[in-house]
Every structure is written in C-alpha cells, then in structure tokens.
C-alpha positions in Angstrom: 10.6 3.1 -8.0 11.7 6.0 -8.8 12.4 7.9 -12.0 13.6 11.3 -13.5 11.4 14.6 -12.8 11.0 14.8 -16.3 9.9 11.4 -17.2 6.9 11.5 -14.5 3.9 13.1 -15.8 4.7 10.8 -18.9 4.9 7.9 -16.9 1.7 8.6 -15.2 -0.1 9.2 -18.0 0.3 5.8 -18.6 -1.2 4.6 -15.1 -5.0 2.9 -15.2 -4.5 3.6 -11.3 -1.9 5.5 -9.4 -1.0 5.6 -5.8 1.3 7.7 -4.0 3.6 9.5 -5.9 6.7 12.2 -4.2 8.7 14.5 -5.9 12.2 14.7 -3.8 16.1 14.7 -5.2 15.1 15.7 -8.8 13.0 12.1 -8.9 9.0 11.2 -8.9 8.7 8.3 -6.6 5.6 5.7 -6.7 5.3 3.2 -3.6 5.4 0.1 -4.6 4.4 -3.1 -2.6 7.5 -4.7 -0.6 9.7 -7.1 -3.3 8.7 -5.6 -6.0 12.0 -6.2 -7.8 11.8 -10.0 -7.8 11.1 -11.1 -11.0 11.1 -8.1 -12.6 14.2 -6.0 -14.3 13.7 -2.3 -13.5 15.5 -0.5 -16.8 18.1 2.2 -16.4 16.0 4.9 -16.2 14.5 3.8 -12.9 15.5 3.3 -9.7 14.6 0.5 -7.0 14.4 1.2 -3.7 14.2 -0.3 -0.5 13.2 0.6 2.8 10.1 3.3 2.6 7.5 2.6 5.0 3.6 4.5 4.7 2.2 5.7 7.7 0.1 7.8 9.5 -2.6 9.8 7.8 -3.3 9.7 3.7 -1.0 12.3 1.9 -2.4 15.2 0.9 -1.0 17.2 -2.7 1.3 20.2 -1.7 3.2 22.4 -3.5 6.4 21.8 -1.3 7.3 21.6 2.4 9.6 24.2 4.0 11.9 21.3 5.0 13.2 20.1 2.0 11.1 17.4 2.3 9.0 15.1 -0.4 6.2 17.2 -2.4 3.6 14.9 -2.8 2.9 14.6 -6.7 -0.6 12.9 -6.5 -2.5 11.0 -3.6 -5.0 8.5 -4.6 -8.7 8.9 -4.0 -9.3 5.5 -2.3 -6.5 6.1 0.2 -4.0 3.2 -1.0 -0.8 4.6 -1.8 0.5 1.5 -4.1 0.8 1.7 -7.7 0.7 -1.8 -9.4 4.4 -2.6 -9.9 4.1 -4.6 -13.0 2.1 -2.1 -14.9 4.2 0.8 -13.4 7.2 -1.5 -15.0 5.0 -1.4 -18.0 5.0 2.3 -17.9 8.5 3.1 -17.1 9.9 1.0 -20.5 7.7 2.8 -22.5 9.1 6.3 -21.4 12.2 4.8 -21.6 11.8 3.6 -25.3 12.8 -0.2 -24.2 11.3 -3.7 -24.3 9.7 -4.5 -21.1 11.6 -7.8 -19.8 11.4 -10.4 -16.8 14.1 -12.3 -15.8 14.6 -15.8 -17.9 14.1 -18.8 -15.5 16.7 -21.9 -16.1 14.7 -24.6 -16.9 17.2 -27.2 -16.7 16.9 -26.5 -12.9 14.1 -28.8 -12.1 10.9 -27.8 -13.1 
C-alpha cells in the first residue's frame, strides 16, 4: 500500500509498529499481508497494489540503489515485513483528514 512520499513520514509516526517501508516512484510503500484490501475502503490518498512478495534476507536501510530500484526507508528490527493493515488504514485516513470507512454489509442478504 503506497502514499505520496510527502505523506510518508506523517503516516509512519502514527503507527505503533512499522514493517518494511520502501520508497519508489514518488511514493512510500508499506508491505501488508495479502488481501488487505478486503473489507477496507482505502482512501483516495492511498494506492493498494497486489503481487509484491517479500523474499530473501531481511532488508537493510539504504540511501538508494544504483539500479534505480526501491530505497528502504524502514526495516523492522524483528524481521517481520508486514505493517498491520487496519492500523495503517487509520493512519492514512488521519493524514488525509478523513474518517476511516469500511464497506457496509447488506444486512438484508441473509445474516
């Protein structure tokens, strides 16, 4: 899940625990568990992308890469790359100045 780079530090400071954060393409990207878009309405300030797979040894903070690849902004001490998606959602909403929202269930559909 990514936000514009200018919002990255403000989002990060609102989180009690931060997983791996990468910077690329003018955005800061947080690694969240797969399907973190289910049941969450990410605000317009966020971009949810699928298909990233953490692999290899834990990432270390770097100032940049010569090949133009992503820069590591934060690497967690515990080695767990994921940031909790609901806490991240709340932090992004706070920075965007909107209230968190989740899809409403259609209560007429059988439950």
